[in-house]
N, C-alpha and C positions, 0 to 999 in steps of 0.2 A: 402896548405891553406885549402883544403877540409877536411883533417884530423883534423885540428885545429877546424874548424866549427863543425865537428862531435863530438869532445870531449866537446865542449861548450854545444851543445844541450844535450848530454848525462848527463853532470854534472848538467845542469839546471833541467832536468827531475828527476834526483836523488834527487836534493834539494827540488823540489816540492813534491815528494813522501814522503820524510822525514818530511817536514813541515806538509803535510796532515796527516801523522800518528801522529805526536806530537799534533796537534790541535784536531784531532779526538779522541785521548785518553783523552785529557783534557776535551773535551765537553761531552764525555760519562760519566765522573765523575761529570759533572755539574759545573765545575770550570770556571766561566766566566772570572775572573781575569787572570787565566792561559792562556786561549784562546787568550785574548787581548795581553798579554805579549809575547806569542810565535809568534803571527802574527807580532808584532812589531819587534822582534828580527830576524825573518826569512826575513822580508821585508828588513831590513838593510843588512842582509847577501846577499840577491839577488842583491841589489844595489852595494854593495862592489864587488861582483863577476863580475857584468857587467862593473863596472869601471875598474877592473883589465883586463878583456878581451879587452876592448876598448883601454886601454893603451898599451897592448902587440901588438895589431894589428897596432896601429898607430906608435909605436916605431920600428916595424920590417922594416919599409921603410926608417928610418932615418940612417944617418951615425953613426958610433960607439960612437963618443964623444957626439953627441947630444942625442943619445939614452940613454946613461948613465945619463945625466943630466935630461932628461925627466922622466926616471924611478925614480930618486931620488925625484924630485918634486912631481910626482904622488904618491909616497909612503907617503910623508908628508901629502898631501891632503887626502889620504885614511885614514891615522891614525887620522887626524883631524876630518874627518867625523864620524869615530867610536866613538871617545871621545865625540863629540857633541851629537851623538845619545844616548850614555850612560848617559850623563848629563841630556838630555831632558827626558829620561825615569825615572830618579830619581825624577823629578819635577812633574810627573803625579801620582796622588794618587792611581789610580786604576790599577797600573802596578807593577808586581813583578820583581824586578831587576834581580834576579837569573835566572828566566825563560827567560827574554830578552837576557841575556848573553848566555844561552843555545841555543836559536834561532839564535843569532848572530854568534855562532861558527858552525852552520850547514854546512857551506862551508868547514871548516877545517875538520869536521868529514867525509864528503864525500871524500875529497882528501885523508885522512888517510885510509879509507876503500878501495878506489880504489888502492892506493899504496900497501896495504897489499895483495889484490887479485893479483896484477901484480907480486909481489915477490913470493907468493905461487905458482902461475902458472909457473913462470920461474924456480923455484926450482924443481918442478915435471918434467918439460920438460928436464931440465939439467940432472936429475937422470936417465931418460929413455934413453937418448942418450949416457950417460957415462957408 
């Protein structure tokens, strides 16, 4: 469980750094709408990530049948949250939907980059040993 907590902290730090870079670049160019949109999208991404972490932690103590049901219900609730957030962001005039979506996918970007690093490292380690 300590390793799980370490990964959560690392991913949260990476998400904060990515969000800060996105917002920093947008504010350097004086794009107030972009800043608001990216903050909204990244906030939704943080909430989604924390929901996922909570669900995994809670499900790890359940029996297999209940865990599967719990994950299915959680998946539906998370998808509903994302859809609700996107609908809300279309209703706000001062928000760019594309930038909200970019911020919303920051968690997926971090996971993709982490996975790429793991694959590249394991490839180089495998070549050295072989």
